C-alpha positions in Angstrom: -68.4 5.9 -7.7 -66.8 4.9 -4.4 -64.7 2.3 -6.2 -63.3 4.9 -8.6 -62.7 7.3 -5.8 -60.7 4.6 -4.0 -58.7 3.9 -7.2 -58.0 7.6 -7.7 -56.7 7.8 -4.1 -54.5 4.7 -4.7 -53.1 6.3 -7.8 -52.4 9.6 -6.0 -50.7 7.7 -3.2 -48.6 5.8 -5.8 -47.5 9.1 -7.5 -46.6 10.5 -4.1 -44.6 7.4 -3.1 -42.7 7.4 -6.4 -41.9 11.1 -6.0 -40.7 10.5 -2.5 -38.7 7.5 -3.5 -37.0 9.4 -6.3 -36.5 12.6 -4.3 -35.4 11.2 -1.0 -33.5 8.1 -1.9 -32.5 8.0 -5.5 -31.7 11.6 -6.4 -31.6 13.6 -3.1 -30.5 17.2 -3.0 -27.5 18.2 -0.9 -29.4 19.6 2.0 -32.2 17.6 3.8 -34.3 20.7 4.4 -34.2 21.8 0.8 -34.9 18.2 -0.2 -38.0 18.0 1.9 -39.2 21.5 0.7 -38.7 20.5 -2.9 -40.6 17.2 -2.3 -43.5 19.1 -0.6 -43.6 21.5 -3.6 -43.7 18.5 -6.0 -46.7 16.9 -4.3 -48.6 20.1 -3.4 -50.7 20.1 -6.6 -52.0 16.6 -5.7 -52.7 17.5 -2.1 -54.6 20.6 -2.9 -57.2 18.7 -4.9 -57.8 15.9 -2.4 -60.3 17.5 0.0 -62.6 18.4 -2.9 -62.2 15.0 -4.4 -63.1 13.3 -1.2 -66.3 15.4 -1.2 -66.9 14.3 -4.8 -66.8 17.8 -6.3 -66.6 18.1 -10.0 -64.2 20.9 -10.0 -61.7 19.0 -7.8 -61.9 15.9 -10.0 -61.3 18.0 -13.1 -58.4 19.8 -11.5 -56.9 16.5 -10.5 -57.3 15.2 -14.0 -55.3 18.2 -15.3 -52.7 18.0 -12.5 -52.1 14.3 -13.4 -50.9 15.5 -16.8 -48.0 17.4 -15.1 -46.8 14.1 -13.6 -47.2 12.4 -17.0 -45.0 15.0 -18.5 -42.5 14.6 -15.7 -42.5 10.8 -16.2 -41.8 11.3 -19.9 -38.9 13.5 -19.1 -37.3 11.1 -16.6 -38.0 7.9 -18.5 -35.1 8.8 -20.8 -32.6 9.0 -17.8 -31.2 5.5 -17.4 -31.0 5.5 -13.5 -34.7 6.5 -13.2 -36.1 4.9 -16.3 -38.3 2.4 -14.4 -39.6 5.1 -12.1 -40.5 7.2 -15.1 -42.4 4.4 -16.7 -44.4 3.8 -13.5 -45.1 7.5 -13.1 -46.4 7.6 -16.7 -48.7 4.6 -16.0 -50.0 6.0 -12.7 -50.5 9.5 -14.1 -52.4 8.2 -17.2 -54.5 6.0 -14.9 -55.3 8.9 -12.6 -56.2 11.1 -15.6 -58.6 8.4 -16.9 -60.2 7.7 -13.6 -60.8 11.3 -12.7 -62.1 12.1 -16.2 -64.6 9.2 -15.8 -65.5 10.6 -12.4 -66.1 14.1 -13.8 -68.4 12.6 -16.4 -70.3 10.5 -13.8 -70.6 13.5 -11.4 -71.9 15.7 -14.2 -74.5 13.1 -15.1 -75.6 12.8 -11.4 -75.8 16.6 -11.2 -78.0 16.8 -14.3 -80.4 14.2 -12.9 -80.8 15.9 -9.6 -84.2 17.5 -9.0 -84.0 21.3 -8.6 -84.8 22.5 -5.2 
């Protein structure tokens, strides 16, 4: 389980890094403050699920699985823009990987919870 948690954290970090690279260096907004606020809003769904994921909570793993689909959709949208085509492809791969890893974690956590003795 710890290996998949580590993989999920690496994938989350990769999505944050890609978002930062695109938002700050490749397609920045005119004002730096607005740019940083927009970047923070884009990564906020990922950051909100991390504390629960670190505690291996089923709900947080499931929410992260659903949130990763937002980044998949975003990757599909930007993969058709030639300047960001490669970033879009990486975002799709990282988002699908994150969805798969967290879905597996949800399954494993549910099985662990079912085998716990009551009390």
